[in-house]
N, C-alpha and C positions, 0 to 999 in steps of 0.2 A: 504493499500499499504506499509506504513512504517513497519507494522507488517511483511509483506512478506519479505521486504528488510532485516529486522533484523533476521528473520529465515534463509534466504539465506545466510547471513554473517556467522551465527553460523555453518550452516551445510557445507558451501563451502567457507571457508575464502580465500583460495588461489585464486579462481576464482572471488570472490567478489572484491578483491583488484586489481586483474589483469585487470578487466574491467575499473577501474578508471585510472590505469597506462597507459593503451592504449590510453586514451583521454587526458593524461597529467595533470590530476587533482587528488586531494585527495577527500575522501568521504565527507569531510565538505565543498567542493567547491573551496578550495585554490589551486593555481598552485603548482607544485611540488617544486618549490624554494621559494615560499611565506612563510613568518613567521606568527605565530599566532599574533592576536591583543594583545597588551600589555598595562597595566596600572599599576601605582604604587601610593599608597597613604601613606604618612608618618604620624606618630603620632596617629594611629587608636586605640591603647590600652593605656588608661591613667595610668593604674597601673604598667606598665613596665617602665624601665629606657630608653628604646628606642623601637619603634614599627613601623611596616609597614604592608601593605596589597598589594599583587601583584596578578594581574589577567593576566594569560597567556592563551589566547584562552578561553576555558570553565573551566579552572582550577584556583582556588583562594586559596592562601595560606596566612595565617596571621603569622607574626613573632613578638615575644616579646623578647627583651634583658634585662636581669637582671644582675646587677653587684653586687657581694659580695666579701668581704675581706675573703681570705682563706690562707691556709698554702701551701707553694710550695712543689713540690715532691723533695725528697732527690737527685734524679738524675739530676734535673734541678732547682737548688735553685734560679737562677736569672730569672726564667720565670713563667709568669702567666699562666693560662690554660683556656680552654673553653670546654663546653659540649654541645652536640646537642641532642634535643629530637624531635621526629616527631610523630604526631598523626593525624589520619584521623577521622573526625567526622563521626558517624555511618550513617548519612543521607547525606553524601556528594555525594553519587552515588548509584543508584539501584544495581549495581554490587557489591559494597562494602557491602552493607546492606543485601546480600543474605546469611543468616545464614544457610539456608537449604542445601546450597552446601558446607558448611564448609569453605567459602572463606571470612570470615570477616576479615578485616584489622584493626579492632579496638583492643586495648589492647596490649598484648605482641606478636603480630604477627612477625615472624621471618623476613618476607619481609620488614616490616617497619623498624625493627631494623637494617637490612642490609642497607636499604636506608639512615637511619640516620648516620650509620657508613661511608657510602660512601660520604655523604655530609661533615662529619667531616674531612675525609681524603683529600677531595678536597680543603677544606679551609686551612688545615695545610699544604699540599704540595704546594699550591699556594703562601704561605707565605704572604697572604693578611693581616693577623693579626701579628704584631710584638709582640711576647710574652714577650719579654724582656722589652718592654714599660709597660707591665702590672705588673712588679715587684715594690713593695712598699719598702720593705727591704729584701735584699738578705738572703735567708735561713729562713726568719721569716714570712713574709706576702707579698701576691700577690693579684691582682685582678682575680677573677674567673667570666668569662662571661658565662652565661647560655643563650643558643639560643633555645628558645621553638618555634617550627614551628607546625602550625595546619592547615591542609588542610580542608577547609570548602565547597569546591565544586571541584569535580574531574572528569576530562574528558581526562586525559592522561598527560604525561610529567610533573609529580610532581617535578622532580629533577630540571628542569629549573626554574620553579616557585619558589621552595624553595630557591635556590641559589640567584635568583634575589631579592626576598624579603629580604633576609639576607643582601646582599651587599647594597641594596638601604638604609637600616637603619644603617648598620655598618659604611659605609662611611660618612654618614651625621653626626653621633655622634662622629666618630673618629676625624674629623676635628673641629667640633664645641665644643667638650668636651675635647680635648686633654689638653688644659690649665686647665680646671676644674678638670680633673682627676689628673693632676700633683699637683695642689694646694691641692686637697683632700688627695692625698698620703702624702704630707708634713704634713698635719694636723694630719693624723693618725700616722705618725712617731713621731711627737712632743707629741701627747697624749700618745703613747705607752711608750715613754721614761720618761714622768712625772708619769704615773700610776705605 
């Protein structure tokens, strides 16, 4: 029965979804206005400066944050910066692992790169990260935040899961580590003036 339903969905996608809409439900059984079940776990990657794991419906995304001292850009000497990388594990979904269709999302896939760029633009435009707070010494050194996102289970809407996992981790380290970051910045300034 499930095989017939999957075949019908692929052959007649419009009719497949129309039948669900007529009954006011989604194919996964949720109502049209119901959100996916959500869970977040902090500190799941011990080698990262901050990490989290978010599950939104059947999609699971891990986020690791790494902080490094870097050089600011010449155009923004008082601002730190951040980079976003997004990867999908090759086994996170049967659809993603179908290399025979040329639809692999693994590696340098343009769709994944575009999604990472969209996540970065969303974070930047929301101004949730105050990049000036990441400045250690104007024109000389800043904090660079590397946001590594890995989808380990994919069943749709990776964007929401990726933003949720990043926000849950960033907010928790932003508040708990702001004093530590400030003190570490002072230590780096003192050491750089001594050396």
